[in-house]
Structure formats: C-alpha cells, structure tokens
N, C-alpha and C positions, 0 to 999 in steps of 0.2 A: 504494501499499499504505500502511495506517495502522498505526503499531506502537503498542500499548496495554500498558503494565506493570499488572499486577493483582497486588495484596498485601492483606495482612489478618493479623492475629494468630492463632495457633493456637485454633481452636474458633470462629473469626469467622463463618465460612460461605463462605470464599472458594471453596471447591469448588463449592459451590452455584451461586456466580455464573459461575465458569468453565463448568460444564456448561450453563447457560442460554445464554451467548454461544455456545457450541459448536452448540446446536440452532438457533440462529439462522444458523450459517454461519461464524462466526469460526475461524479457524486457531488452536488452543490449542497453546501449547509449553509444557509443564510442567516447570519447573525441577528438581522432585525426580525425576521420571522420567527426565530426561536425565542426572542425577547417578548415577542407579543404572543407567542403560545403559552410561556408559563404564567402568563397573568391573564388568561382566558377567564369567562366565568366558570365558577365551579372548581378553580383551581386553589392550593393552599397560597399560592402567590398573590392572587388578588385579595384573598380573605386577609391576609396580613397587611397589605396596602391599605385596604378599608380600615383595618383595625388601628393603624397608626395615623391617618391622613382624613379619615371620615369619609361619610358616604357622599359627600358633594364632589368627590372625585369620579364619580359613576355617571355613565348616562342613564337615561330612563329605562333602558332594555337590561340594565345590569352590566355593560360592559364597561372597562376602562376608558374614562375621557382623559385621554394624554395631555390635551391642552390644558386642562383644569388642573391636572396634576403639576404639570410644568410650572403653572403659576404659583404653585403653592411652594414646590421646593427652589424656584428661581431666586438667586442670591442668598438663600439660606444653605450654608455649608454642612450644617446639623443635620437638616433634613434630606438633603441629598445623599448623605452618607448612610441615613437609614434605609433610603429608597434602594441605594446601590446594594446595601446589605441584604435586601431582600430579593432583589432581582439578580444580581451577578452570580451568586453560588448556584440558583436554579438554571440559568443560562448555561453555566459550566457544566454542569450535571447532563443537561439534555443534549448539550454539543457533544460532550463524551459518547453518550448512548448512540446517536445518529452517526458518528464515525465508526465506533466498533461495529455497527450494523453493517456498514459497507463490506462489498466483496474483498478477499485478500488482494486481488489485483486491482484495485480501485485507483483512480486519482481523485482523491478528495479536495474539493475546492472549498476552502472556508472563506466566505464572503463576509468581510468584517470592516465597516466603514471606519472605525476608529483603531484599526490594528495598530498604527503607529503610535497614536496618544496614548494607547493602554499598554505599549511595550511588549507586544506578542510575538516579535518577529522571531524570535529564537525558537518557537514552538513549531516551525514547519521546516520540510526540507527545502523550500524554495518560496520566496515572496515575490508577487507579481503586483506592480503598482500602475495603475492607469491614471493619466494625466492629460489635461488640456489647458491651453491659455485661460486666464482668469475671465478675461471679458467673454469669451465663448462660453464659459460655465455660467456666467451671469445671464447671457441670452437665452440659454437652454432653460435655466430656473424662471426666467421672467416668462417664458412660453408655457411653464408648467402653472402659472398663475401667482408666483411670488412678485413682490415689488422688487425692484432693483435694490433698494437699501436693504431689504431683508437679505435677498442673496448674497449680497457683498458681506453682511455681517455673519450668515452662517459659514461662507468660506473662510473669513478671517478667524472663525472661532476654531478651526480645524488646524491640523499640521500643516506647515508650509511646504513648498517644493524643495526645499534643502534636507528637511526632515524626512521628507518620504523618500528622496534619493538615497539618503544614508541606510534606508531599510530596503532598497529594492535590490533584488537580485535580476528580476526582468522589469524593464521600463517601457511600457506600452503608451505611445504618444496618439491620442485621439482628436488631435487638431484638425484632421483633414476628412476626407470622406469615410462613411461608415464602412464601405466595403474594403477599404485599405486596413482599417482596424481588425475586420474579420479575418482577412488575409494573413494578416500578422499573427492573429491567434491561432489560425489553423497551422501556420509553420511553427509556433511554439508547441502545439500539441503533438504534432506529428515528429519532430525532430529533437524535442528535449523532453517533454513531460512522459510521453509513451516510453521512449528508452530509459529515462529515468527510473520509473517505476518498476520496470522489468529488473534494471540492474539492483536495485534495493531490494525486491523481492528474493532474486536469486543470488545475494550478495556478490555481484560481481564488480570488481574496480574498472574504472573506465581509464585504460592505459593505452592512449594514441600510440601507434608505432610510427616511425619516420625519422628522418635527420632532424637535427635541432635547428630552430628557426628563432634567430633574435629577433625582439620587436622592441619599438622604443618605449622608454619608461612610460607607464599609464599613472596618472595621478590617483585613479580610483583603486589602485591595489591595496594601499592600507586600509582604506574603508571596506573593502570586499573582505580582507583577513579578518577585521574586527567583526564582522557579521558571521563569518564562519566561525571564529573563536567562541562567540557567544552560544552558538548552535551546539557546538563541541561540548563547551561547559554544561550546558543543559543536559546533554545526553549522558554525561559522565557523573552528574549526580548534583550538581551545583554551580556557584560561581566562584568557589574557592581554587578550583584547578588553575594551574599555570599554563597558560598557552601562549606562546610567542610566536610572532611572524618573524622567520629567518629565511636566509638565502637571498638571492639577488633582487627578488621583489621587494624586499623590505629596506633596500638601498635607494633613496630617492636619486633619480638622474642616472641610474645604471640600467643599460640595455640588458635584456634578460629575455629567456623563454618565457612565455605567458604561463606560467605554472606558479601557484602561491605554495610556499613551503611554510608549514607550521610544525611547532614543536609543542608536546604535551608532555609535561613533566609528570613522572610518576615516582612512587618511592622504592619499588622493587619490581622486578620481572613478572611476579605473580599478580601484582596489581596491574600491570600492562595487559596481562592476559585475560583478567577478569573483565577489563573493560572492552574487549574485542566484540562481544555480541552487542551490547548498547552502541558501540559507534558503527557497526554495520547497520543496525536498525536506522541510525540517524543518517545514513546516506555513506558512511566512510568505512568500508569493508577491508579486512586485513589482505594485504599483498603477500602471498606466500613467497619465500626465497629471498626475503630482504631482512633478514633478522640480525645483521650485524655489518657495521662499517669495516672496511678493510684497510683504511688508512692507518698509519703508524703502527706497524705491526709488531715493533718491540714493546709496547705496552701490553699489559695483561689483557687477555681476550675480552674478559668482561668489561674493560674500561669502554668496549666499543658496541656493547650489545644494544640492540634496538628493535622495537616493532614497527613495521610501516604499513600504514593505512593509506588508501587512496581513495578520492571521491567517486562516488558512481554517478556523478552528474555529468552528461556529455557536454554541458554548455560551460562547466568551469572546471579546469584541471588543478586539483589540489593533491599534494604530497603531505601526509600527517605522520610523523614520527614521534613515537613515544620512547623517550629516553630518562634513564634513571638519574635523579638529581644528583649533582657532584662528581659523577662520572665524566671521563675525558671528552667523549664525545658530546655529551650534554652542553658542557662549558665551551666548547669549540664552536659549536652551531651557534651560540649566542656572541662569542668574542668576535668572530671574523665579520659578520656585517656590522657590528658596533664599530669596529675597526675601519672598516671601508666607508661608513657613513662620515667618520672623522677625518680620513686622510685621503685628500683628492689625488695625491700622486698613485696611492695603492689603488685607487677606485679606477683611475685612468689606465693603469697596468692592466688590471684585471679584465677591464671591458676590452682592450686591445686584444689580450688573450683570448677571450670567449670569441670575438669577432673572427681571429685568425682560425680558431680550431672549429667553429662553426662553417666557415668556409671550406676548410680542409676536409670535414668530414660530411659534406653537404649532399653527398650522394648515398651515406650509409641508410640502412633499413631501420637503424635504432642508434641510440644516443650511446652506447657503452664506449666506442673508442673515443668519442667526443669528452666523455667525462675522465676517462683514463689519461688523455692527453693533457688535462689541467692539473694532474696531481703533482708534478714535479713543482710547478709554481707554488702550489699550496704548501708543500713541505718547506720551500724556501721562504715564504712569505710568514710562516708561523713564529718564527723568533722575532721578527719584526712587529708582528702584532702582541706578542708577548711584552715586547719592551716598551710598546705604545701603552699597553695596560698596566704595567708597572709604573710608567712616568705619569700617567693620568689618574692613576687610583681606580681605574675601571674594575667593576664588579658586577659578577652575573645576577646579583641581587638587586631589586629595585630599592 
C-alpha cells in the first residue's frame, strides 16, 4: 500500500486532482468528508458538541450548523481547543479505519486541505501539492459565490506557497487548462505512484543502473533531505533519531549525481537490523550485499560495518546508510562533507575529480569503476580533512 498526502490551498484545484486519481483507481480518503461524518446526527461527536456548545449550533433538522458553530468558536482559543478535542481524535480513528480497509495493493490518497498547517507531511510516502496563482484562485472562489474579500481572507489564512513547497514531493501547477493538469496527474500515476506502490509492497529498492551522470547543484536538495529525514524519523519511532544529510548533495555548490545520501545513526548492528522492516514499509527497503564499507582496510572490520537501504520511489533516488555511532565510517561520513563545505580548494579538487571520472566511465553500465577511481583521492584527502577538523575544533556532535 502506498500512502499519498494530497493538499493545496482553497481554489487550487485539489478536488480535480483527487477525482482524477480516483478515476485511475486510487482509494481517496477525503478529510473534509470524514470530519462531517463523525458529527452526523446520532453520532457521539455531535452529542458532545451540543453538550459543550448548546443546541443553538444545530439546524432545525438536527444537523450541525457549521456557520453557527464557527461563530461560537471564532476568536475563542479555549472553545476552539474544546472543539478540536472532540472532532480531531474521531477523525483520526475513522481515517485509520478507512485506510486499513483499503486493498493491500492500493494507492491511498489522503485529501487534506490543512496537511501542511497541521504538520502531517511525515505520515505519507509522498506528498502532492496542487497550486495555482492567487488571483486565479480568487476568481474561482468568486465564481462559487464568495466575495473577493472573503476569498482573499481564506487564502491568507492558509499556508503560503513557500510553506507548501517545503512540504511537496510533487508540485502540480494548476494555472493553465484543466486538460493539462489531468495529463500531469496521469503521468504521475503511471510513472511514479503505481511503480512506487509495487516497490513498497514487494520491498524492492529502486536502483537505476547506468553510468554516473553529474548534474548542477540543486538548491532544493537540502529541503528534500529534510523531508525524507522526517519521514525516516517517523518510521523508526520518533523524532529523536539522528539522520544526517551527507555525501555530495549536502555540499552547496558541488556538482553531483542526483542521489540524496542520508545517514541514520544507530547504537548497535542489532538495532539497525530491527529497523529493516519499518524502513521498508516506509519506502526504504534494505539493499542486500552492501553491508560494509571497503575503505581503509587497515582498520578493524567492525569500524566499517553498515546497512544500506534505498528508496523505493522511482522519482527520487535516495541511499540511506545505517551506521553505528562513534565508528570510523560514521564519523567519516560526517567529516568529509563538513570539510568540503568549509574548504573551497578541496571542493574544487573533488568536483574536478568527479567530472573527470564521470567522463572517463561514461560508457559503463554501472558506477562501480567510477567509485573506485575516486578512492585514491579520498585516501590522500583524509589527513587534510583531519587536520582541518583539529584546527577548527570540528566535532561530529552538534
């Protein structure tokens, strides 16, 4: 099962996307519909609301008058907290029931208007955000019967574009024709969501083969790494896990393969093995045959032990290495990018080496010889990095 969070500001076209995904076979769980369901006549939710706020929040037919309730809680933080305490737990329980009832091979789309505002991003394998220019959204809302002032007020009350972009694994621009948006959703379904779901279900790491291809540094790499780290932390039991963005994509201005390297710190190898299944379920299955680093073989073998997991997402290559805190390879994975970020000359040397090796092995079917060709430079650079660490007082601990 693949869990997809779908969100977008009011008037963005989120419903159009949800409907198109449903046409493809996605199981859509609409948070707004669920929130209405849990306060329908005869439910405990509605009874509790009436108990706290009075019968004046009901219509004549006994249904909840949402406008009347909004007037009661507007501007009253205590009243709003009581209302949230009644509704939110019931919504969470019902949502979990609907998701659990979906087929094992389902793509479950959770349609949540306030996904970003409520901080739900880490709950999903993927977050899709639908957006459109503000003026276009205002026109759409006016066409639905709202005043322009009311439309702008509602838009301003929600997360802004910057906040939504920080949460988005997929950004869908609905500023043009509807057929263009539907076509983009069709491509997303066929090329990413369907294969991603199969990879998660079958625990298949997405390991594209081919020669190394360097790309220009992407300013979005750090934000992408932060999103993935939050997802991994949630999968491994909480926010206390240490997850670092390492490797070339963690060095601003450095050309790199478009692969995010992350390091998850564990205390023991047994702890790493215990996390294998939670990580796989979250979309990071273990990659067999990559259980130890091979560099610096004069050190004890246990200093280079690791477990490698790889993203199952065909749209974002990620390599996640689990290493034991304090061991040599754990420290080195943190030291090298820190040194490269601080030392321009070292960074330039490494980029020149990467470019030369990528050109040299451009016809290789995999990147093993490319990686091997860089080994000598790393071994010569290690003492320089250590001298920098000693001179600056660098430590792997924040």
